[in-house]
MIMIKOL-188432 format. One record per residue (C-alpha): residue number from 1; residue in three letters; y, x, z. Coordinates in pm, whole numbers, plus 50000, padded with zeros to 5 digits. Layout:
<recs>
REC  resi  resn      Y      X      Z
REC   NUM   Ala      Y      X      Z
...
</recs>
This chain:
<recs>
REC  resi  resn      Y      X      Z
REC     1   Leu  65758  24678  30174
REC     2   Ala  65870  24935  30337
REC     3   Asp  66035  25309  30241
REC     4   Gly  65831  25506  30521
REC     5   Arg  66156  25426  30779
REC     6   Asp  66070  25078  30829
REC     7   Asn  66353  24969  30592
REC     8   Pro  66288  24659  30300
REC     9   Val  66288  24819  29984
REC    10   Lys  66436  24689  29647
REC    11   Ile  66403  24876  29366
REC    12   Ser  66692  24906  29126
REC    13   Val  66637  25115  28812
REC    14   Arg  66822  25437  29022
REC    15   Asp  66490  25374  29230
REC    16   Leu  66220  25415  28978
REC    17   Gly  66173  25811  28981
REC    18   Pro  66188  25882  29424
REC    19   Ala  65961  25529  29447
REC    20   Ala  65721  25649  29188
REC    21   Ala  65738  26003  29301
REC    22   Arg  65645  25844  29705
REC    23   Ala  65404  25538  29543
REC    24   Ala  65660  25327  29739
REC    25   Thr  65554  24983  29707
REC    26   Gly  65855  24721  29698
REC    27   Gly  66032  24431  29512
REC    28   Thr  66148  24513  29209
REC    29   Thr  66578  24405  29095
REC    30   Ile  66622  24225  28717
REC    31   Ala  66809  24577  28644
REC    32   Ser  66434  24740  28708
REC    33   Thr  66225  24487  28598
REC    34   Ala  66393  24461  28241
REC    35   His  66385  24827  28230
REC    36   Ile  66006  24851  28284
REC    37   Ala  65908  24570  28111
REC    38   Ala  66155  24707  27767
REC    39   Arg  66007  25026  27789
REC    40   Ala  65646  24854  27813
REC    41   Gly  65734  24628  27478
REC    42   Ile  65776  24276  27681
REC    43   His  66044  24106  27518
REC    44   Val  66123  23796  27766
REC    45   Leu  66189  23816  28129
REC    46   Ala  66257  23487  28318
REC    47   Thr  66441  23525  28640
REC    48   Gly  66634  23311  28894
REC    49   Gly  66981  23386  28942
REC    50   Leu  67180  23707  28769
REC    51   Gly  67346  23953  28982
REC    52   Gly  67689  23981  28880
REC    53   Val  68061  24094  29016
REC    54   His  68094  23954  29336
REC    55   Ser  68418  23727  29470
REC    56   Thr  68613  24061  29684
REC    57   Asp  68890  23903  29787
REC    58   Gly  69053  24247  29815
REC    59   Ala  68772  24416  29980
REC    60   Ala  68564  24711  29766
REC    61   Trp  68449  24617  29405
REC    62   Asp  68089  24545  29369
REC    63   Val  67899  24467  29049
REC    64   Ser  67516  24468  29038
REC    65   Ala  67347  24723  28887
REC    66   Asp  67122  24456  28690
REC    67   Leu  67506  24413  28448
REC    68   Leu  67468  24810  28319
REC    69   Ala  67057  24794  28292
REC    70   Leu  67086  24477  28092
REC    71   Arg  67364  24678  27873
REC    72   Asp  67023  24965  27799
REC    73   Ala  66752  24703  27796
REC    74   Ser  66659  24553  27473
REC    75   Ile  66468  24233  27626
REC    76   Val  66592  23853  27631
REC    77   Val  66625  23722  28016
REC    78   Val  66594  23402  28069
REC    79   Cys  66789  23291  28379
REC    80   Ser  66938  22982  28543
REC    81   Gly  67298  23145  28568
REC    82   Ile  67464  23384  28765
REC    83   Lys  67388  23361  29112
REC    84   Ser  67625  23112  29312
REC    85   Ile  67804  23386  29544
REC    86   Leu  67957  23607  29235
REC    87   Asp  68310  23598  29029
REC    88   Leu  68129  23408  28706
REC    89   Ser  68456  23465  28511
REC    90   Glu  68446  23866  28620
REC    91   Thr  68093  23888  28545
REC    92   Leu  68122  23710  28233
REC    93   Glu  68438  23979  28140
REC    94   Phe  68165  24237  28244
REC    95   Leu  67939  24141  27986
REC    96   Glu  68121  24123  27731
REC    97   Thr  68236  24503  27811
REC    98   Ala  67856  24613  27880
REC    99   Ser  67791  24458  27520
REC   100   Val  67533  24240  27653
REC   101   Ser  67483  23903  27427
REC   102   Val  67503  23579  27627
REC   103   Ala  67391  23226  27538
REC   104   Ala  67352  22908  27688
REC   105   Tyr  67043  22705  27622
REC   106   Arg  67141  22345  27522
REC   107   Ser  67456  22350  27628
REC   108   Asp  67820  22442  27541
REC   109   Thr  67876  22578  27850
REC   110   Ile  67758  22801  28117
REC   111   Pro  67538  22722  28436
REC   112   Gly  67631  22804  28738
REC   113   Phe  67252  22825  28899
REC   114   Tyr  67258  22537  29117
REC   115   Ile  67569  22338  28875
REC   116   Ala  67469  22227  28545
REC   117   Asp  67815  22257  28403
REC   118   Thr  68087  22516  28477
REC   119   Lys  68316  22413  28257
REC   120   Val  68329  22793  28121
REC   121   Val  68232  22797  27813
REC   122   Ala  67935  22985  27708
REC   123   Pro  67958  23262  27407
REC   124   Trp  67700  23181  27231
REC   125   Arg  67485  22822  27190
REC   126   Leu  67104  22836  27126
REC   127   Asp  66896  22518  27163
REC   128   Gln  66532  22601  27038
REC   129   Pro  66310  22910  27186
REC   130   Val  66334  23038  26767
REC   131   Glu  66687  23049  26787
REC   132   Val  66681  23265  27080
REC   133   Ala  66401  23483  26927
REC   134   Thr  66567  23480  26570
REC   135   Ala  66921  23643  26784
REC   136   Phe  66722  23895  26923
REC   137   Arg  66577  24005  26638
REC   138   Ala  66903  24025  26410
REC   139   Gly  67029  24181  26672
REC   140   Ile  66768  24459  26692
REC   141   Glu  66801  24464  26329
REC   142   Val  67161  24571  26338
REC   143   Gly  67122  24810  26593
REC   144   His  67184  24603  26922
REC   145   Thr  67022  24753  27210
REC   146   Gly  67129  24564  27450
REC   147   Ala  66967  24240  27610
REC   148   Val  67023  23875  27530
REC   149   Val  67090  23696  27830
REC   150   Val  66995  23290  27811
REC   151   Met  67145  23081  28077
REC   152   Asn  66970  22779  28130
REC   153   Ser  67102  22509  28306
REC   154   Pro  66940  22315  28600
REC   155   Asp  66844  21935  28506
REC   156   Pro  67151  21719  28580
REC   157   Asp  66921  21476  28802
REC   158   Asp  66834  21796  29013
REC   159   Ala  67193  21955  28986
REC   160   Leu  67455  21991  29254
REC   161   Ser  67792  21839  29178
REC   162   Ala  68068  22150  29143
REC   163   Asp  68224  21976  29411
REC   164   Glu  67929  21973  29627
REC   165   His  67850  22286  29546
REC   166   Ser  68178  22433  29641
REC   167   His  68132  22255  29982
REC   168   Leu  67790  22425  30097
REC   169   Leu  67897  22775  29971
REC   170   His  68253  22749  30121
REC   171   Ala  68088  22649  30466
REC   172   Ala  67806  22884  30407
REC   173   Met  68048  23149  30340
REC   174   Glu  68252  23102  30677
REC   175   Glu  67957  23062  30868
REC   176   Ala  67841  23440  30718
REC   177   Gly  68166  23541  30841
REC   178   Lys  68176  23364  31174
REC   179   Arg  67813  23566  31223
REC   180   Gly  67954  23905  31037
REC   181   Val  67696  23899  30772
REC   182   Val  67848  24117  30517
REC   183   Gly  67763  24413  30262
REC   184   Lys  67498  24372  29997
</recs>
């Protein structure tokens, strides 16, 4: 998984042309996987955490290419929520701006990847696979060309409490800062 310079290759949509031209190998992001799948007629993609808007605390603004790619990919993306290190509200706002449909599966609230309930009300609730498929098809019929993101909460017995998650995330970010871990 290298680009010839011993650098790991993470292939996003912007990298598809150069990677294909070089016959490079690597891991695909949600952005490129959704793009390729939609072009191939595959309409459902399951993944872990969705990329989004990073909490910057005044640093440079950083937004995952996943969000813009989902604006243009006609696909259902089933995920476990927005990655924990990201800003949930800003990510949802960006998805709204990009006209990406967002729903929680069998929940009224958005899951927080490791947290079953973030207390953030979901724009839509879908309770059955047939509802997801119907919403996706109806979107296509009215000309919506973007994705439908369906966030599936972890089982409450396996999820972290909001307090435990906050404590662990804060400790991890503090340790990353001490070690000088920065960047993407």
